[in-house]
C-alpha positions as CSV (number, residue, x, y, z in Angstrom):
1,M,0.1,-0.1,0.0
2,S,0.9,3.6,-0.9
3,S,-0.3,6.9,0.2
4,K,1.3,10.3,-0.6
5,H,0.2,13.5,1.1
6,T,1.5,16.9,1.0
7,G,1.6,19.9,2.9
8,S,2.9,23.3,1.6
9,A,4.4,26.7,2.8
10,V,4.3,30.3,1.8
11,W,6.6,32.8,3.4
12,S,7.2,36.5,2.9
13,G,9.4,38.8,4.3
14,G,12.5,38.4,6.9
15,L,12.7,35.8,9.6
16,K,11.6,38.0,12.3
17,D,9.4,40.6,10.5
18,G,7.9,38.3,8.1
19,G,5.4,35.6,8.3
20,G,3.8,32.7,6.1
21,R,0.8,30.2,5.9
22,I,0.7,26.8,5.8
23,S,-1.9,24.3,4.1
24,T,-2.4,20.7,3.8
25,Q,-3.6,18.6,1.0
26,S,-6.6,17.5,2.6
27,G,-7.8,21.2,3.6
28,V,-7.6,20.5,7.0
29,L,-5.0,23.5,7.5
30,D,-5.9,26.2,4.5
31,G,-3.5,29.0,5.1
32,V,-3.0,29.1,8.6
33,E,-0.7,31.8,9.9
34,Y,2.9,31.0,11.2
35,G,5.9,33.4,11.7
36,F,8.8,34.1,14.0
37,H,6.6,35.2,17.0
38,S,4.4,32.0,16.9
39,R,7.2,29.9,16.9
40,L,9.6,31.5,19.4
41,E,7.1,33.4,21.5
42,D,3.4,33.7,22.2
43,G,2.5,35.0,18.9
44,P,-0.7,34.0,17.0
45,G,-0.8,31.1,14.5
46,T,0.9,27.5,14.7
47,N,4.4,26.8,13.8
48,P,6.5,23.7,12.4
49,E,7.3,22.1,16.0
50,E,3.9,22.1,17.1
51,L,3.0,20.2,13.9
52,I,5.6,18.0,14.1
53,G,4.5,17.1,17.6
54,A,0.9,16.5,16.5
55,A,2.4,14.1,13.7
56,H,4.5,12.0,15.8
57,A,1.6,11.7,18.4
58,G,-1.1,10.7,15.9
59,C,1.4,8.3,14.3
60,F,2.4,6.8,17.5
61,T,-1.0,6.4,19.0
62,M,-2.5,4.7,15.6
63,A,0.7,2.5,15.7
64,L,-0.5,1.6,19.3
65,S,-4.0,0.9,18.5
66,G,-2.7,-1.4,15.5
67,I,-0.5,-3.6,18.3
68,L,-3.4,-3.8,20.6
69,A,-5.5,-5.1,17.8
70,E,-2.9,-7.5,17.0
71,A,-3.1,-8.8,20.5
72,G,-6.6,-9.1,20.4
73,L,-7.5,-5.7,22.4
74,T,-9.3,-2.6,21.4
75,A,-8.5,0.6,23.5
76,Q,-11.5,2.8,24.7
77,N,-9.5,5.7,24.2
78,L,-5.7,6.4,23.6
79,S,-4.3,10.2,24.3
80,T,-0.6,10.9,23.4
81,T,1.3,14.0,23.8
82,A,4.5,14.6,21.9
83,T,6.7,17.8,22.8
84,V,9.1,19.4,20.4
85,T,11.7,21.7,21.7
86,L,13.6,24.0,19.7
87,E,17.2,25.3,21.4
88,T,19.4,27.8,20.7
89,R,23.0,26.5,20.5
90,L,26.1,28.9,20.3
91,E,23.6,31.9,19.7
92,S,22.3,30.1,16.7
93,W,19.0,28.2,16.2
94,A,19.8,24.4,16.0
95,G,19.3,23.0,12.4
96,L,19.0,26.8,11.1
97,R,22.6,27.4,10.8
98,Q,25.8,25.7,11.8
99,N,28.9,27.2,13.5
100,A,32.3,26.0,12.4
């Protein structure tokens, strides 16, 4: 079985003063705001880390449900929280720039 799903992002402006919108193929996210302030402060919109956390939590919970089904069990309720942390390293954001 094969399945492809897409997500897209559009960005305008600089890192701190710009902003973007995130969308998914399914339309569940359709032009949802994201930016520096929603990523690293308490600004409005979502951020990549939040979406990665939700994706990992969803994937893990579905996989756990499948494992339980293989054992002949059905969960009444499964709840998973995934925390994604973005840290500064040597005054730069990990993954955005490497310091030599």
